[in-house]
C-alpha positions as CSV (number, residue, x, y, z in Angstrom):
1,X,-162.6,71.9,-67.5
2,X,-161.9,68.9,-69.7
3,X,-164.1,65.8,-69.4
4,X,-161.3,63.6,-68.1
5,X,-160.9,66.0,-65.1
6,X,-164.7,65.7,-64.5
7,X,-164.6,61.9,-64.7
8,X,-161.8,61.8,-62.1
9,X,-163.8,64.1,-59.8
10,X,-165.0,62.4,-56.6
11,X,-168.8,62.3,-56.4
12,X,-171.6,63.1,-58.8
13,X,-171.5,65.4,-61.8
14,X,-174.7,67.4,-62.7
15,X,-175.4,67.9,-66.3
16,X,-177.9,70.3,-67.9
17,X,-181.6,69.7,-68.8
18,X,-183.6,70.0,-71.9
19,X,-182.9,72.4,-74.7
20,X,-185.7,71.8,-77.2
21,X,-188.7,71.6,-74.9
22,X,-187.4,74.5,-72.7
23,X,-186.8,76.7,-75.8
24,X,-190.5,76.0,-76.8
25,X,-191.6,76.9,-73.2
26,X,-189.7,80.2,-73.5
27,X,-191.6,81.0,-76.7
28,X,-189.2,80.1,-79.5
29,X,-191.1,79.1,-82.6
30,X,-188.3,78.9,-85.2
31,X,-188.1,76.3,-88.0
32,X,-185.9,74.1,-85.9
33,X,-184.5,74.5,-82.3
34,X,-180.9,74.6,-83.6
35,X,-181.7,77.7,-85.7
36,X,-182.1,79.6,-82.5
37,X,-178.3,79.9,-82.2
38,X,-178.5,82.2,-85.2
39,X,-181.9,83.8,-84.8
40,X,-181.8,84.3,-81.0
41,X,-178.3,83.6,-79.6
42,X,-179.0,85.6,-76.5
43,X,-181.8,83.3,-75.7
44,X,-179.6,80.2,-76.0
45,X,-176.9,81.9,-73.9
46,X,-179.6,82.6,-71.3
47,X,-180.6,78.9,-71.2
48,X,-177.0,77.8,-70.8
49,X,-176.4,80.4,-68.1
50,X,-179.5,79.3,-66.2
51,X,-178.4,75.7,-66.2
52,X,-174.9,76.6,-65.1
53,X,-176.3,78.8,-62.3
54,X,-178.6,75.9,-61.3
55,X,-175.6,73.6,-60.8
56,X,-174.8,72.0,-64.2
57,X,-171.1,71.2,-64.7
58,X,-171.7,70.0,-68.3
59,X,-173.8,71.8,-70.9
60,X,-174.8,70.6,-74.3
61,X,-174.6,72.7,-77.5
62,X,-177.8,73.3,-79.3
63,X,-176.8,71.1,-82.2
64,X,-178.8,67.9,-81.7
65,X,-180.3,67.8,-85.1
66,X,-177.7,70.0,-86.9
67,X,-176.4,67.3,-89.3
68,X,-176.3,68.1,-93.0
69,X,-179.2,65.7,-93.9
70,X,-181.6,67.0,-91.2
71,X,-180.6,70.6,-91.9
72,X,-181.1,70.2,-95.7
73,X,-184.6,68.8,-95.1
74,X,-185.5,72.1,-93.4
75,X,-184.1,74.2,-96.2
76,X,-181.0,75.2,-94.2
77,X,-178.2,73.4,-95.9
78,X,-176.1,76.5,-96.3
79,X,-176.3,77.2,-92.6
80,X,-174.7,73.9,-91.5
81,X,-171.3,75.4,-90.5
82,X,-172.8,78.6,-89.1
83,X,-175.3,76.7,-86.9
84,X,-172.8,74.3,-85.4
85,X,-169.9,76.8,-84.9
86,X,-172.2,79.5,-83.5
87,X,-173.8,77.0,-81.1
88,X,-170.3,76.3,-79.7
89,X,-169.5,80.0,-79.5
90,X,-172.7,80.8,-77.6
91,X,-171.9,77.9,-75.1
92,X,-168.4,79.1,-74.6
93,X,-169.6,82.6,-73.9
94,X,-172.1,81.3,-71.3
95,X,-169.4,79.2,-69.7
96,X,-166.9,82.0,-69.4
97,X,-164.2,81.2,-66.9
98,X,-166.4,78.7,-65.0
99,X,-165.4,75.0,-64.5
100,X,-167.9,73.7,-67.0
101,X,-167.5,71.2,-69.8
102,X,-169.1,71.7,-73.2
103,X,-170.5,68.7,-75.0
104,X,-170.8,68.9,-78.8
105,X,-174.3,67.4,-79.1
106,X,-174.9,65.0,-82.1
107,X,-178.2,63.2,-82.5
108,X,-179.3,60.5,-85.0
109,X,-179.6,61.4,-88.7
110,X,-183.3,60.6,-88.7
111,X,-183.3,58.0,-91.4
112,X,-182.9,54.2,-91.3
113,X,-179.7,52.6,-92.3
114,X,-179.5,50.0,-95.0
115,X,-180.9,47.3,-95.2
116,X,-184.0,48.8,-93.4
117,X,-183.8,52.1,-95.1
118,X,-181.9,53.9,-97.9
119,X,-179.2,55.5,-95.8
120,X,-175.8,54.0,-96.6
121,X,-173.2,53.4,-93.8
122,X,-170.7,55.7,-95.8
123,X,-173.2,58.5,-96.1
124,X,-174.1,58.3,-92.4
125,X,-170.4,58.1,-91.4
126,X,-169.5,61.1,-93.5
127,X,-172.5,63.1,-92.1
128,X,-171.5,62.4,-88.5
129,X,-167.9,63.1,-89.1
130,X,-168.6,66.5,-90.8
131,X,-170.7,67.7,-87.8
132,X,-168.1,66.4,-85.3
133,X,-165.3,68.2,-87.1
134,X,-167.1,71.5,-87.0
135,X,-167.9,71.1,-83.3
136,X,-164.4,70.0,-82.2
137,X,-162.7,72.7,-84.3
138,X,-165.0,75.3,-82.7
139,X,-163.9,74.3,-79.2
140,X,-166.2,71.6,-77.6
141,X,-164.6,69.5,-74.8
142,X,-166.1,66.2,-76.1
143,X,-168.7,64.8,-78.4
144,X,-171.9,63.4,-77.1
145,X,-173.8,61.0,-79.3
146,X,-177.2,61.1,-77.7
147,X,-180.8,59.7,-78.1
148,X,-179.6,57.0,-80.5
149,X,-182.4,54.4,-80.9
150,X,-180.3,52.1,-83.1
151,X,-177.0,50.8,-81.8
152,X,-175.8,50.1,-85.3
153,X,-176.2,53.8,-86.2
154,X,-174.5,54.8,-83.0
155,X,-171.6,52.6,-84.0
156,X,-171.3,54.2,-87.4
157,X,-171.2,57.6,-85.7
158,X,-168.7,56.5,-83.1
159,X,-166.2,54.8,-85.5
160,X,-166.4,57.5,-88.2
161,X,-165.5,60.1,-85.7
162,X,-163.0,58.1,-83.7
163,X,-161.0,57.2,-86.9
164,X,-160.4,60.8,-87.9
165,X,-160.6,62.9,-84.7
166,X,-158.8,62.7,-81.4
167,X,-161.7,63.6,-79.2
168,X,-163.5,61.9,-76.3
169,X,-166.8,60.4,-77.5
170,X,-169.7,59.6,-75.1
171,X,-172.4,57.4,-76.5
172,X,-175.9,57.7,-75.0
173,X,-178.7,55.3,-76.0
174,X,-182.5,55.6,-75.8
175,X,-184.3,52.5,-74.5
176,X,-188.0,51.7,-74.0
177,X,-189.5,51.1,-70.6
178,X,-190.4,47.6,-69.3
179,X,-188.8,44.6,-67.7
180,X,-186.5,44.1,-70.8
181,X,-185.5,47.5,-72.2
182,X,-184.9,47.6,-75.9
183,X,-184.0,50.2,-78.5
184,X,-186.4,51.1,-81.2
185,X,-184.6,48.5,-83.4
186,X,-185.0,45.8,-80.7
187,X,-181.5,45.8,-79.3
188,X,-181.0,45.1,-75.6
189,X,-178.8,46.4,-72.8
190,X,-176.4,43.5,-73.2
191,X,-175.6,44.6,-76.8
192,X,-174.6,48.2,-75.9
193,X,-172.6,46.9,-72.9
194,X,-170.7,44.5,-75.1
195,X,-169.8,47.3,-77.5
196,X,-168.8,49.7,-74.7
197,X,-166.5,47.2,-73.0
198,X,-164.9,46.0,-76.2
199,X,-164.1,49.6,-77.2
200,X,-162.9,50.6,-73.7
201,X,-165.5,53.4,-73.4
202,X,-165.1,55.3,-70.2
203,X,-168.6,56.7,-69.9
204,X,-171.9,55.1,-71.2
205,X,-175.1,57.0,-71.4
206,X,-178.8,56.5,-71.4
207,X,-181.2,59.4,-72.1
208,X,-184.7,60.3,-73.2
209,X,-187.4,57.8,-74.0
210,X,-188.6,57.1,-70.5
211,X,-189.5,58.8,-67.2
212,X,-187.1,59.1,-64.4
213,X,-189.0,56.4,-62.5
214,X,-188.5,54.0,-65.4
215,X,-184.9,55.0,-65.8
216,X,-184.1,53.8,-62.3
217,X,-184.9,50.3,-63.5
218,X,-182.7,50.6,-66.5
219,X,-179.8,51.9,-64.4
220,X,-180.1,48.9,-62.0
221,X,-180.0,46.5,-64.9
222,X,-177.0,48.3,-66.6
223,X,-175.1,48.4,-63.3
224,X,-175.7,44.6,-63.0
225,X,-174.0,44.2,-66.4
226,X,-171.0,46.5,-66.2
227,X,-168.9,48.7,-64.0
228,X,-168.5,51.4,-66.7
229,X,-169.2,55.0,-65.5
230,X,-172.9,55.8,-66.2
231,X,-174.5,59.0,-67.6
232,X,-178.3,59.4,-67.3
233,X,-180.7,62.1,-68.5
234,X,-184.3,61.0,-68.1
235,X,-187.4,62.8,-69.3
236,X,-189.7,64.5,-66.8
237,X,-192.2,61.6,-67.3
238,X,-193.9,60.2,-70.4
239,X,-195.3,63.0,-72.5
240,X,-199.0,63.2,-73.3
241,X,-201.3,65.7,-75.0
242,X,-203.5,68.0,-72.9
243,X,-205.6,70.6,-74.7
244,X,-203.4,70.3,-77.7
245,X,-200.2,70.8,-75.8
246,X,-197.5,68.2,-75.0
247,X,-197.3,67.8,-71.2
248,X,-194.5,66.1,-69.2
249,X,-196.2,65.0,-66.0
250,X,-193.3,64.5,-63.6
251,X,-193.0,67.3,-61.1
252,X,-189.7,68.7,-59.9
253,X,-189.6,66.9,-56.6
254,X,-190.5,63.5,-58.1
255,X,-187.9,64.0,-60.8
256,X,-185.2,65.0,-58.3
257,X,-186.0,62.1,-55.9
258,X,-185.8,59.6,-58.7
259,X,-182.5,61.0,-59.9
260,X,-181.2,60.6,-56.4
261,X,-182.2,56.9,-56.6
262,X,-180.2,56.6,-59.8
263,X,-177.2,58.2,-58.2
264,X,-177.5,55.6,-55.4
265,X,-177.7,53.0,-58.1
266,X,-174.3,54.0,-59.5
267,X,-174.9,56.9,-61.9
268,X,-172.1,59.5,-61.9
269,X,-173.4,62.0,-64.5
270,X,-177.0,63.0,-63.9
271,X,-179.3,65.6,-65.5
272,X,-182.5,65.9,-67.4
273,X,-183.9,65.5,-70.9
274,X,-187.3,66.4,-72.4
275,X,-189.6,68.3,-70.2
276,X,-187.0,69.4,-67.7
277,X,-185.7,73.0,-67.2
278,X,-183.3,74.8,-64.8
279,X,-185.7,74.4,-61.9
280,X,-185.4,70.6,-62.2
281,X,-181.6,70.8,-62.2
282,X,-181.6,73.2,-59.3
283,X,-183.8,70.9,-57.3
284,X,-181.5,68.0,-58.2
285,X,-178.5,69.9,-57.0
286,X,-180.2,70.8,-53.7
287,X,-181.2,67.2,-53.1
288,X,-177.6,66.0,-53.8
289,X,-176.3,68.6,-51.4
290,X,-178.7,67.4,-48.8
291,X,-177.5,63.8,-49.3
292,X,-173.8,64.5,-49.4
C-alpha cells in the first residue's frame, strides 16, 4: 500500500507507536535500539506485528539513529548497511500481504550544523542521502524525517534526498510546549509552514517533545496557518524519573482521548511516540471506531 493511496483514503490513518521505549519495556538492552534488527529480529517483527494488529496502517523501520555518524560513535560503522537493510526486511516480513505502508525512519544526526557546531552541510547531506538510499533500495514506501529539532538540518536532509532519489519524503518536526511552540533552535511554526508550502509538501508532521495534551494546541495553531495534511505522533506525557526509571505519565485513555481531539482539529495521520505501545494504538483505533 503506497503512501499516496493512503493519503487519498477518506478518513483517519493510524500509525504505529514507539519503538525505542517499547523495546526497552520488553527488556532489550543492546548498545542501541537499531541494533535489535540484527541481534533480535524476531522481537522487532513482534513489535511491528503487534502495532499492525492494533490497527496501524503505517509502521516505521527501526532505523531512527542508524546514520553513519551515530552508528560510528557506537562502534558499529561496519554494520550501517546491515542494520538499515535488515530493518526494512523485518518490517516487510511483518507486513506480509497486509495493506500497510512502511516508512524508512531517519532521525537527526545528533550534531549541530555549522556555524553552531562542526557538522558541515555537505557531510550532513551525504549522511542523510546514504541512509535514505539503503532504505529505499531495500523496499520502504516513503522516507520519514522525524524528531528534527532544527528546521535547517531537516532542510539539508530533505534537499539532499530529494535531489537524488525519487521517493516521497515526509518531514516531521519536534516543538516545545507553550503558547508559542519553538524548535530547540528557536524556529517557530510559521517557518516550517513556509518551507512546506514552498516545496509543495503533501504531508507535514509533528512528533515527540510534548504530551498529547500539549500537541492539541500545536495542531490547532498549525491548522490555523496551513491546509496541508497533518501527521501527529505525541508522547504519552512528559517523561520524568521515578525510582531511577523514566516514566511517561499519560494513561491509555487520556492519550486516546487527546488524539481524538487532534483528529477533530484536522490531523489525518495519528499515532504515538515515546512512552506509547500497542495498547495505546489499539485504544486509539477503538475510539476512532466509536466516533466514526
